[in-house]
PAKEDREN-370053 format. One record per residue: x, y, z of N, C-alpha, C, CB in turn; residue in three letters. Coordinates in pm, whole numbers, padded with zeros to 5 digits, always signed. Glycine has a CB too. Example, Ala and Ser with C-alpha at 12.3 -4.5 7.8 and 13.67 -1.06 7.14 Angstrom:
BEGIN
+01319-00569+00780+01230-00450+00780+01320-00330+00780+01131-00447+00905ALA/+01285-00225+00708+01367-00106+00714+01290+00003+00787+01408-00060+00572SER/
//
This chain:
BEGIN
+01060-01692+01507+01149-01773+01597+01128-01946+01502+01074-01763+01800HIS/+01211-01996+01476+01222-02091+01411+01111-02205+01441+01347-02122+01426PRO/+01036-02289+01356+00936-02369+01410+00825-02348+01475+00977-02429+01470ARG/+00770-02192+01494+00706-02170+01575+00521-02187+01481+00772-02024+01642ASP/+00570-02191+01335+00449-02195+01273+00437-02301+01173+00422-02073+01216MET/+00341-02373+01121+00340-02483+01050+00362-02446+00898+00216-02555+01077ASP/+00313-02256+00860+00324-02232+00732+00289-02057+00767+00213-02337+00624GLY/+00338-02006+00654+00316-01864+00647+00236-01803+00529+00441-01804+00647VAL/+00147-01735+00527+00100-01663+00411+00125-01549+00400-00012-01664+00393VAL/+00197-01473+00352+00217-01332+00368+00156-01283+00227+00381-01289+00398ALA/+00072-01177+00261-00011-01120+00146+00050-00987+00137-00179-01115+00171TYR/+00088-00913-00003+00150-00793-00044+00233-00739+00058+00056-00698-00083VAL/+00330-00824+00089+00428-00800+00202+00578-00697+00110+00484-00994+00278ALA/+00596-00557+00118+00700-00494+00092+00846-00532+00168+00659-00369+00112PRO/+00926-00525+00058+01067-00566+00105+01146-00453+00067+01126-00703+00042ASN/+01175-00356+00156+01248-00244+00121+01381-00255+00176+01184-00124+00162ASP/+01472-00350+00117+01605-00381+00171+01686-00260+00177+01677-00486+00090VAL/+01675-00195+00065+01816-00068+00100+01700+00067+00078+02003-00064-00066VAL/+01682+00130+00191+01575+00219+00209+01594+00362+00119+01566+00247+00367ASP/+01715+00381+00084+01740+00515+00022+01747+00461-00142+01897+00599+00088ASN/+01726+00321-00187+01712+00319-00321+01597+00249-00369+01819+00271-00375GLU/+01468+00362-00438+01356+00318-00456+01300+00353-00604+01281+00364-00350ASP/+01415+00304-00690+01365+00320-00834+01285+00225-00884+01464+00327-00924SER/+01288+00109-00787+01152+00007-00856+01056+00058-00832+01121-00136-00812ALA/+00985+00160-00790+00871+00231-00775+00840+00311-00876+00871+00298-00671TYR/+00939+00379-00887+00933+00444-01010+00894+00378-01145+01049+00494-01024ASP/+00971+00313-01177+00956+00201-01254+00843+00129-01272+01030+00126-01221ARG/+00764+00115-01164+00627+00045-01156+00523+00155-01184+00598-00027-01006PHE/+00524+00282-01144+00423+00387-01195+00462+00414-01319+00413+00516-01117PHE/+00590+00399-01390+00587+00430-01521+00524+00347-01630+00703+00447-01549ALA/+00492+00208-01578+00415+00114-01640+00272+00026-01611+00496+00043-01652ARG/+00259+00060-01507+00138+00016-01432-00008+00025-01493+00137+00093-01313VAL/-00077-00068-01536-00210-00038-01584-00195-00003-01744-00275+00087-01496GLY/-00273+00083-01780-00244+00132-01923-00214+00296-01927-00380+00095-02021THR/-00150+00341-02055-00104+00479-02047-00216+00563-02042-00017+00518-02158LYS/-00336+00503-02101-00465+00626-02042-00515+00628-01937-00585+00632-02097GLU/-00501+00524-01869-00511+00536-01713-00457+00602-01622-00492+00452-01665CYS/-00295+00572-01668-00171+00638-01582-00201+00801-01603+00006+00587-01652ARG/-00242+00833-01727-00249+00962-01783-00349+01042-01730-00265+00957-01915ASP/-00460+00983-01697-00548+01046-01616-00534+01079-01491-00635+00994-01614ARG/-00497+00968-01406-00464+00996-01260-00336+01082-01240-00446+00860-01183VAL/-00266+01056-01334-00146+01181-01318-00197+01326-01316-00039+01181-01449ASN/-00292+01348-01425-00351+01477-01466-00439+01538-01338-00448+01453-01605ALA/-00493+01415-01262-00561+01459-01173-00489+01503-01033-00652+01368-01162VAL/-00397+01444-01031-00288+01492-00905-00194+01615-00921-00183+01375-00877GLN/-00184+01632-01057-00082+01753-01111-00206+01878-01089-00011+01728-01316ARG/-00326+01843-01138-00441+01951-01120-00466+01991-00978-00578+01899-01176GLU/-00486+01917-00899-00506+01924-00737-00389+02024-00674-00488+01756-00663ALA/-00248+02027-00729-00164+02091-00709-00149+02250-00771-00084+02010-00737LEU/-00243+02237-00882-00224+02361-00975-00350+02439-00907-00237+02329-01165VAL/-00444+02372-00830-00565+02452-00773-00502+02455-00609-00742+02360-00798ARG/-00409+02441-00581-00372+02385-00453-00439+02544-00332-00155+02344-00458ARG/-00435+02650-00374-00492+02764-00291-00641+02730-00265-00477+02912-00369GLU/-00732+02755-00381-00898+02705-00362-00904+02587-00323-00990+02705-00484PRO/-00829+02456-00331-00875+02363-00252-00835+02344-00139-00870+02272-00294MET/-00740+02436-00083-00704+02421+00043-00842+02511+00136-00535+02484+00058LYS/-00885+02611+00082-00992+02668+00150-01088+02540+00170-01059+02796+00067GLU/-01097+02462+00085-01204+02378+00086-01149+02283+00212-01233+02302-00067ARG/-01039+02263+00196-00986+02161+00293-00973+02204+00427-00861+02114+00254PHE/-00982+02370+00444-00970+02404+00568-01109+02412+00628-00896+02525+00578ALA/-01216+02453+00555-01358+02446+00601-01401+02291+00651-01453+02496+00474ALA/-01328+02200+00570-01353+02039+00590-01279+02011+00736-01275+01934+00448HIS/-01191+02074+00756-01100+02001+00896-01178+02106+01002-00876+02023+00896ALA/-01212+02238+00966-01294+02323+01094-01425+02222+01127-01362+02509+01035ALA/-01480+02176+01037-01595+02114+01033-01626+01962+01134-01603+02093+00886GLU/-01487+01934+01127-01475+01797+01189-01371+01783+01314-01430+01698+01074HIS/-01324+01937+01323-01234+01923+01456-01085+01870+01431-01305+01816+01560GLY/-01062+01849+01296-00929+01802+01256-00824+01921+01286-00929+01759+01097TYR/-00704+01831+01331-00568+01924+01371-00468+01895+01322-00524+01931+01497THR/-00356+01963+01274-00232+01916+01212-00091+01925+01277-00223+01983+01096PHE/-00082+01880+01395+00019+01884+01471+00121+01822+01414-00005+01842+01584ARG/+00114+01707+01428+00213+01599+01367+00289+01644+01265+00148+01482+01315THR/+00189+01651+01125+00268+01684+01021+00307+01820+00997+00215+01641+00920ILE/+00246+01909+01064+00290+02055+01064+00244+02167+01011+00386+02063+01023GLY/+00147+02120+00901+00023+02226+00896-00076+02166+00791+00073+02391+00846SER/-00181+02255+00775-00278+02220+00665-00246+02197+00558-00358+02294+00640LEU/-00135+02304+00504-00065+02293+00374+00020+02176+00352+00016+02405+00355ASP/+00085+02155+00444+00186+02011+00421+00085+01884+00400+00297+01972+00577LYS/-00019+01892+00456-00141+01789+00487-00186+01765+00356-00269+01845+00584ALA/-00206+01872+00327-00265+01889+00197-00175+01823+00090-00286+02040+00167TYR/-00068+01875+00077+00025+01809-00042+00040+01679-00024+00166+01863-00054GLU/+00046+01627+00087+00094+01493+00125-00034+01409+00080+00137+01479+00294ALA/-00128+01438+00089-00269+01363+00057-00267+01386-00094-00421+01433+00139VAL/-00233+01484-00171-00222+01481-00326-00095+01399-00351-00210+01636-00398VAL/-00001+01394-00324+00110+01319-00363+00095+01175-00340+00225+01365-00298LEU/+00013+01135-00263+00009+00990-00216-00108+00952-00327-00034+00963-00032ASP/-00179+01046-00376-00310+01009-00471-00272+00898-00575-00365+01149-00561TYR/-00165+00910-00653-00165+00804-00742-00121+00684-00707-00105+00832-00841VAL/-00022+00698-00559+00001+00567-00490-00138+00467-00430+00097+00610-00363TRP/-00232+00580-00403-00364+00517-00334-00436+00458-00455-00468+00635-00248GLY/-00451+00498-00554-00521+00482-00673-00493+00343-00687-00480+00572-00792PHE/-00379+00312-00731-00311+00188-00772-00325+00099-00646-00153+00211-00819TRP/-00299+00147-00527-00327+00040-00440-00438-00028-00405-00296+00067-00352GLN/-00529+00071-00411-00721+00038-00372-00796+00009-00490-00819+00184-00305TYR/-00761+00044-00620-00857+00047-00751-00809-00030-00839-00876+00176-00819SER/-00906-00095-00909-00881-00156-01045-00857-00110-01168-00961-00215-01071LEU/-00798-00143-01277-00787-00087-01410-00929-00058-01436-00718-00182-01520LEU/-01028-00079-01425-01141-00079-01468-01234+00057-01391-01189-00227-01445LYS/-01176+00098-01303-01207+00218-01224-01142+00354-01277-01162+00193-01080ASP/-01073+00344-01367-01012+00446-01449-01150+00506-01496-00903+00389-01575CYS/-01232+00458-01518-01347+00532-01575-01433+00624-01497-01428+00444-01625GLU/-01388+00626-01334-01421+00725-01261-01344+00841-01232-01449+00680-01169THR/-01258+00839-01299-01135+00943-01284-01173+01043-01413-00958+00859-01301VAL/-01165+01178-01366-01198+01281-01475-01103+01262-01581-01192+01430-01426PRO/-01163+01234-01680-01082+01251-01817-01034+01348-01886-01133+01213-01898ALA/-01058+01488-01827-00994+01600-01866-01006+01667-01737-01051+01674-01991ASP/-00875+01665-01677-00872+01725-01531-00862+01860-01530-00763+01677-01448ALA/-00792+01933-01658-00748+02077-01650-00924+02128-01671-00608+02132-01793ALA/-01010+02079-01708-01152+02165-01718-01237+02085-01638-01222+02186-01877HIS/-01212+02008-01542-01264+01960-01431-01352+02022-01329-01176+01926-01379ALA/-01427+02016-01249-01472+02092-01128-01376+02080-01005-01612+02040-01087THR/-01362+02175-00932-01297+02167-00816-01345+02059-00742-01303+02280-00746ASP/-01511+02015-00746-01565+01915-00668-01531+01782-00730-01711+01935-00651GLN/-01473+01759-00857-01473+01668-00900-01337+01602-00869-01513+01686-01013ALA/-01259+01738-00901-01100+01677-00839-01097+01655-00687-00965+01795-00866ILE/-01146+01704-00610-01183+01655-00466-01213+01531-00448-01287+01716-00412TRP/-01321+01507-00489-01380+01380-00501-01276+01267-00552-01500+01394-00596ASP/-01210+01252-00660-01140+01195-00709-01011+01133-00596-01115+01278-00816ALA/-00951+01264-00550-00851+01249-00456-00867+01151-00341-00829+01368-00406VAL/-00990+01251-00275-01037+01208-00158-01084+01037-00156-01153+01307-00127ASP/-01096+00981-00280-01159+00836-00272-01034+00749-00273-01269+00794-00404ALA/-00938+00803-00275-00809+00686-00271-00738+00705-00139-00684+00708-00402SER/-00800+00737-00028-00714+00740+00075-00793+00832+00186-00568+00795+00026GLY/-00846+00976+00104-00910+01060+00204-00830+01149+00238-00955+01000+00314GLY/-00891+01294+00253-00840+01411+00280-00829+01392+00464-00946+01542+00209PHE/-00905+01311+00514-00871+01318+00652-00733+01258+00691-00977+01252+00727ASP/-00656+01214+00614-00578+01087+00653-00467+01147+00736-00519+00993+00522PHE/-00406+01253+00675-00282+01332+00726-00322+01418+00860-00226+01440+00601TYR/-00431+01455+00879-00465+01485+01011-00403+01407+01114-00594+01476+01026THR/-00424+01489+01228-00373+01411+01369-00468+01306+01410-00362+01515+01502ASP/-00594+01323+01379-00700+01201+01419-00659+01097+01300-00891+01250+01411GLN/-00649+01136+01191-00609+01000+01096-00491+00948+01097-00621+01017+00960GLY/-00407+01025+01162-00260+00970+01165-00237+00860+01293-00149+01109+01185LEU/-00330+00924+01416-00289+00836+01523-00301+00694+01549-00334+00877+01609GLU/-00419+00637+01437-00420+00500+01482-00286+00442+01410-00566+00420+01439PRO/-00242+00497+01307-00127+00439+01248+00026+00478+01301-00139+00473+01108TYR/+00031+00530+01445+00152+00565+01468+00247+00441+01498+00148+00660+01573THR/+00173+00316+01516+00295+00210+01534+00361+00166+01408+00247+00077+01603PRO/+00239+00179+01292+00323+00149+01167+00434+00236+01122+00238+00143+01058TYR/+00397+00349+01124+00514+00469+01055+00616+00462+01169+00449+00660+01031TYR/+00612+00453+01298+00721+00438+01376+00793+00299+01344+00678+00452+01519TYR/+00753+00198+01297+00840+00104+01265+00894+00113+01111+00775-00023+01296GLN/+00795+00179+01038+00865+00220+00934+00993+00291+00954+00787+00290+00866ALA/+00962+00414+01043+01102+00504+01048+01208+00440+01111+01089+00637+01124ALA/+01202+00308+01188+01297+00246+01277+01354+00129+01195+01229+00199+01416THR/+01280+00068+01118+01304-00067+01073+01289-00102+00936+01227-00146+01139GLN/+01134-00083+00897+01088-00133+00754+01154-00029+00646+00907-00134+00739LEU/+01135+00093+00679+01200+00155+00580+01060+00196+00501+01318+00057+00500GLY/+01072+00307+00423+00955+00349+00292+00967+00379+00172+00888+00447+00306ALA/+00882+00383+00081+00931+00434-00054+00926+00563-00069+00864+00385-00161PRO/+01007+00592-00153+00998+00729-00203+00985+00753-00342+01105+00799-00164MET/+00908+00814-00381+00885+00812-00542+00900+00953-00583+00732+00754-00594ILE/+00914+00981-00742+00938+01081-00804+00793+01120-00887+01065+01053-00885GLY/+00791+01240-00914+00683+01285-01006+00717+01356-01108+00592+01353-00950PHE/+00765+01319-01239+00800+01348-01348+00694+01418-01414+00844+01245-01406PRO/+00560+01391-01399+00436+01462-01454+00442+01600-01411+00300+01399-01406HIS/+00495+01639-01299+00472+01738-01206+00564+01848-01184+00455+01682-01098ILE/+00561+01986-01241+00673+02062-01228+00696+02065-01094+00666+02189-01283GLU/+00857+02086-01074+00914+02094-00933+00840+02220-00889+01089+02106-00923ARG/+00800+02364-00941+00756+02443-00863+00605+02444-00797+00783+02540-00924LYS/+00545+02330-00854+00416+02310-00793+00430+02209-00652+00316+02244-00913LEU/+00573+02141-00636+00586+02081-00509+00654+02117-00398+00621+01987-00522ILE/+00612+02168-00308+00690+02241-00194+00745+02167-00083+00609+02337-00133ARG/+00740+02031-00059+00770+01936+00036+00814+01823+00020+00692+01917+00095TYR/+00784+01757-00106+00795+01648-00167+00726+01527-00067+00945+01634-00203GLY/+00764+01398-00154+00725+01295-00064+00787+01287+00082+00752+01175-00132TYR/+00708+01275+00179+00737+01290+00312+00799+01153+00352+00611+01330+00395LEU/+00883+01149+00437+00930+01018+00494+00850+00975+00642+01098+01032+00521PRO/+00861+00848+00677+00770+00787+00786+00803+00887+00908+00807+00613+00824PRO/+00910+00943+00942+00931+01053+01053+00842+01154+01046+01061+01117+01051ARG/+00782+01197+00956+00704+01290+00938+00566+01289+00978+00713+01311+00832ASP/+00539+01163+01011+00404+01102+01049+00396+01031+01176+00362+01007+00948PHE/+00523+01067+01273+00531+01010+01402+00549+01131+01490+00646+00903+01417VAL/+00455+01160+01593+00476+01275+01690+00612+01285+01726+00396+01262+01816PRO/+00646+01438+01707+00781+01442+01756+00830+01417+01890+00821+01550+01733ARG/+00755+01381+01974+00794+01344+02132+00828+01183+02128+00647+01378+02254ASP/+00817+01134+02028+00873+01007+01998+00959+00999+01911+00796+00926+01967ILE/+01111+00963+01985+01231+00970+01900+01224+00853+01827+01365+00983+01973PRO/+01300+00843+01688+01312+00742+01590+01458+00734+01549+01222+00770+01471THR/+01521+00635+01545+01652+00622+01495+01662+00496+01369+01750+00590+01630LYS/+01686+00500+01284+01634+00388+01149+01754+00302+01167+01620+00460+00959PHE/+01755+00170+01166+01829+00051+01168+01815+00003+01009+01767-00060+01284GLN/+01934+00011+00942+01940-00044+00809+01956-00191+00791+02042+00015+00743PRO/+02009-00238+00888+02031-00383+00897+01917-00451+00914+02116-00419+00998ARG/+01790-00402+00939+01694-00497+00994+01627-00564+00881+01590-00429+01087ALA/+01569-00488+00778+01529-00544+00659+01614-00638+00577+01499-00447+00588MET/+01761-00614+00576+01839-00696+00526+01854-00823+00556+01926-00656+00531ARG/+01850-00825+00706+01854-00909+00808+01759-01020+00740+01808-00843+00953ASP/+01596-00958+00760+01479-01048+00695+01500-01086+00547+01338-00970+00701VAL/+01536-00990+00474+01548-01031+00328+01635-01157+00326+01615-00913+00233ASP/+01776-01147+00375+01857-01253+00369+01810-01389+00430+01970-01212+00426ASN/+01751-01380+00553+01687-01532+00597+01553-01597+00505+01625-01515+00765TRP/+01476-01480+00434+01395-01547+00361+01451-01613+00244+01301-01470+00330VAL/+01565-01520+00163+01630-01605+00075+01671-01733+00078+01712-01562+00053ARG/+01744-01744+00201+01825-01848+00214+01753-01941+00331+01975-01795+00245HIS/+01697-01940+00424+01611-02010+00504+01469-02033+00512+01631-01974+00592ASN/+01390-01972+00417+01247-01984+00424+01172-02116+00393+01198-01891+00340ALA/+01096-02141+00505+01042-02278+00492+00899-02276+00505+01098-02372+00592ARG/+00829-02342+00400+00664-02311+00404+00608-02189+00406+00603-02360+00514GLN/+00653-02097+00327+00611-01965+00311+00564-01941+00174+00717-01873+00345MET/+00458-01864+00180+00399-01822+00043+00384-01676+00070+00251-01898-00003LEU/+00436-01617-00052+00430-01450-00060+00329-01430-00165+00582-01367-00105PHE/+00204-01361-00165+00094-01324-00277+00102-01170-00248-00081-01400-00255VAL/+00128-01139-00392+00105-01013-00452-00009-00948-00524+00185-01006-00523TYR/-00034-00793-00550-00099-00771-00650-00049-00715-00770-00181-00714-00615GLY/-00045-00768-00898+00035-00723-01011+00010-00571-01015-00005-00798-01151GLN/-00088-00485-00966-00100-00367-00987-00107-00286-00862-00199-00352-01065ASN/-00048-00332-00748+00007-00273-00625+00115-00242-00608-00003-00329-00537ASP/+00128-00094-00576+00276-00051-00564+00341-00138-00489+00300+00080-00507PRO/+00263-00177-00349+00371-00237-00264+00462-00341-00299+00319-00282-00162TRP/+00394-00435-00426+00484-00535-00493+00607-00499-00564+00412-00601-00584GLY/+00635-00341-00592+00725-00312-00663+00894-00361-00622+00698-00176-00671ALA/+00892-00374-00467+01011-00432-00391+00947-00544-00324+01086-00330-00284GLU/+00962-00649-00392+00907-00786-00313+00985-00886-00269+00824-00859-00386ARG/+00964-00957-00188+01031-01093-00134+01050-01158-00236+00957-01183-00038PHE/+01196-01272-00243+01231-01357-00337+01280-01488-00245+01341-01290-00438ARG/+01262-01587-00330+01315-01732-00252+01407-01769-00292+01245-01849-00252VAL/+01567-01783-00252+01679-01835-00309+01686-01971-00307+01785-01788-00257GLY/+01796-02037-00341+01852-02185-00351+01812-02266-00221+02022-02186-00367LYS/+01834-02180-00092+01825-02236+00031+01670-02225+00072+01925-02163+00130GLY/+01592-02160+00024+01441-02182+00077+01374-02319+00048+01346-02075+00010ALA/+01290-02352+00120+01231-02495+00066+01076-02489+00088+01298-02637+00155ARG/+01028-02523+00011+00844-02534-00025+00840-02401+00018+00717-02659+00074ASP/+00868-02292-00050+00819-02177-00047+00821-02099-00215+00904-02105+00068SER/+00716-02010-00205+00690-01947-00339+00618-01789-00315+00582-02056-00430TYR/+00657-01739-00428+00617-01579-00453+00554-01575-00577+00742-01471-00457VAL/+00426-01527-00561+00296-01546-00704+00244-01401-00697+00131-01683-00673PHE/+00174-01374-00819+00123-01227-00811+00007-01244-00872+00209-01110-00877ALA/-00094-01200-00846-00232-01207-00891-00276-01107-01006-00318-01183-00772ALA/-00283-01131-01133-00303-01056-01239-00421-00950-01217-00327-01147-01349PRO/-00365-00828-01229-00463-00720-01252-00516-00685-01072-00609-00787-01376GLY/-00454-00782-01007-00500-00731-00864-00417-00587-00795-00472-00867-00757ALA/-00509-00575-00695-00451-00441-00596-00378-00488-00471-00583-00339-00533ASN/-00397-00385-00356-00346-00447-00244-00439-00541-00168-00300-00348-00161HIS/-00557-00575-00215-00647-00670-00189-00626-00814-00242-00760-00621-00231GLY/-00503-00844-00300-00475-00971-00362-00492-01090-00271-00339-00970-00414ALA/-00549-01174-00336-00564-01312-00280-00518-01427-00303-00653-01342-00282LEU/-00537-01537-00267-00452-01674-00349-00582-01716-00447-00392-01839-00219VAL/-00715-01673-00406-00796-01719-00501-00808-01616-00654-00934-01733-00419ALA/-00716-01524-00645-00714-01433-00749-00590-01480-00845-00701-01282-00688GLY/-00517-01555-00812-00419-01624-00883-00454-01713-01015-00360-01706-00787LEU/-00362-01737-01101-00401-01794-01220-00376-01942-01183-00321-01736-01350VAL/-00493-02030-01242-00540-02136-01221-00411-02250-01168-00619-02165-01349GLU/-00289-02260-01228-00185-02321-01196-00145-02299-01057-00094-02291-01282ARG/-00100-02140-01057-00051-02120-00903-00150-02163-00807-00021-01969-00868GLU/-00258-02101-00834-00427-02127-00726-00407-02253-00664-00604-02147-00824ARG/-00404-02354-00763-00390-02487-00706-00289-02540-00662-00420-02564-00772THR/-00156-02493-00680-00049-02513-00636-00050-02472-00472+00041-02444-00724LEU/-00077-02331-00464-00089-02260-00358-00169-02328-00252-00137-02141-00391ALA/-00306-02351-00279-00405-02401-00212-00360-02538-00146-00521-02411-00301THR/-00301-02616-00255-00253-02740-00194-00135-02737-00104-00224-02830-00294ALA/-00064-02641-00119+00055-02633+00002+00001-02577+00141+00184-02526-00045ARG/-00095-02499+00112-00158-02452+00227-00234-02547+00319-00241-02356+00186ILE/-00291-02633+00250-00381-02750+00316-00313-02817+00353-00469-02825+00251LEU/-00155-02890+00305-00068-02961+00368-00034-02911+00475+00026-02986+00306ASP/+00024-02767+00463+00089-02728+00585-00014-02741+00721+00141-02573+00562TRP/-00132-02709+00701-00240-02704+00794-00288-02841+00854-00351-02640+00727ALA/-00243-02939+00761-00276-03088+00806-00403-03132+00748-00287-03105+00964GLY/-00448-03042+00626-00570-03112+00594-00569-03187+00486-00669-03036+00581VAL/-00625-03256+00454-00625-03375+00351-00635-03294+00209-00767-03493+00378ALA/-00539-03305+00126-00556-03223+00023-00627-03292-00076-00438-03173-00022SER/-00632-03421-00048-00718-03532-00159-00889-03513-00142-00677-03725-00109THR/-00922-03434-00037-01070-03427-00021-01115-03341-00134-01117-03366+00121ALA/-01235-03381-00173-01293-03302-00278-01322-03130-00241-01433-03381-00313ALA/-01380-03148-00097-01426-03016-00046-01366-02995+00105-01595-03011-00046GLU/-01224-02958+00127-01177-02973+00253-01302-02923+00365-01037-02886+00261PRO/-01295-02992+00478-01424-02985+00568-01333-02880+00693-01497-03178+00633LYS/-01414-02781+00751-01340-02698+00865-01328-02786+00977-01416-02563+00914PRO/-01215-02749+01016-01156-02842+01151-01240-02785+01288-00956-02813+01179LEU/-01304-02707+01277-01389-02657+01396-01536-02589+01375-01304-02554+01465ALA/-01616-02596+01440-01747-02534+01412-01729-02378+01366-01842-02545+01548ARG/-01828-02316+01315-01852-02191+01262-01876-02101+01387-01972-02194+01160PHE/-01798-02013+01416-01800-01927+01541-01811-01772+01469-01645-01953+01648ASP/-01944-01719+01488-01980-01566+01431-01882-01468+01505-02152-01514+01467ALA/-01835-01519+01617-01771-01390+01665-01637-01397+01633-01785-01363+01813ARG/-01578-01500+01561-01423-01496+01523-01414-01548+01375-01324-01597+01628LEU/-01531-01599+01330-01497-01627+01150-01573-01519+01089-01560-01793+01072ASP/-01513-01442+01022-01549-01302+00946-01518-01395+00820-01444-01132+00977VAL/-01635-01368+00716-01643-01416+00608-01586-01343+00506-01754-01442+00589ARG/-01610-01208+00506-01567-01080+00422-01471-00996+00519-01709-00981+00372GLU/-01370-01015+00533-01291-00895+00594-01270-00759+00550-01178-00928+00604PRO/-01328-00688+00633-01318-00535+00617-01190-00496+00559-01334-00461+00751GLU/-01166-00405+00442-01012-00353+00441-01047-00154+00438-00906-00433+00252ARG/-00968-00126+00545-00979+00010+00541-00894+00092+00487-00990+00049+00640GLU/-00928+00183+00369-00854+00274+00322-00760+00328+00390-00914+00350+00285LEU/-00648+00338+00381-00545+00415+00418-00401+00449+00335-00521+00359+00528ALA/-00351+00546+00327-00248+00600+00260-00118+00546+00304-00252+00738+00270LEU/-00050+00459+00213+00097+00408+00237+00118+00296+00364+00191+00545+00271ARG/+00018+00270+00465+00055+00172+00557+00045+00050+00497-00019+00174+00674PRO/
//
């Protein structure tokens, strides 16, 4: 709604304008980080599919221990593959380049436990269970009806190892909830941002897959900006921008908020409230929301 906010700071906001054209994501994964790191992560993902049967036995025992079910996605096998195919995405979404040191360097000779731990650390084997998906049903519903979702290829994995492929959001919404995709929804949002954005700031992480398709501001936009934090992931913040952009972004936010930017240290507009003011927000690992 026009004029309902003084300013907007949109963190790591994807902009999937054309839902069935996702080559930007494939280009992103072909060059993110370093080749050494990409090769390590890709090898672990492939190895998890090579060892599908013994790893599924481990997954089945894990699910039985915790009472996990698979009605929404359809089967344990399908959930296992979904977790593994999301591993590369999840790694770059939540990890930093330095975290490559924690990834097995020789996946083919790593233990099953090492492969399990690596994949589990980037989102978790619990995620595509009914219990893991249920909190994200609203997101997947909107992705299936309006937002769209990325589809990526896996050139480092033989086709015979992949049974279901990268699943669309419809597969993560219970079947008794109908969905119908509206292709004009994101086109409308994208067009508005390009030509009508006012006092908007978009902040992305350089190494975050969600920034592969990002918002842009055109000639019609006013006092609006798109920045990317070097080396940052899905937790990118204004504080992580290069100095020039950080200074500009901070000044604009202070101005939009009506706080004198000339002050050496801006003062809070209200007293600290322990119930409301969380200094360090918690970030919950999740795959693809």
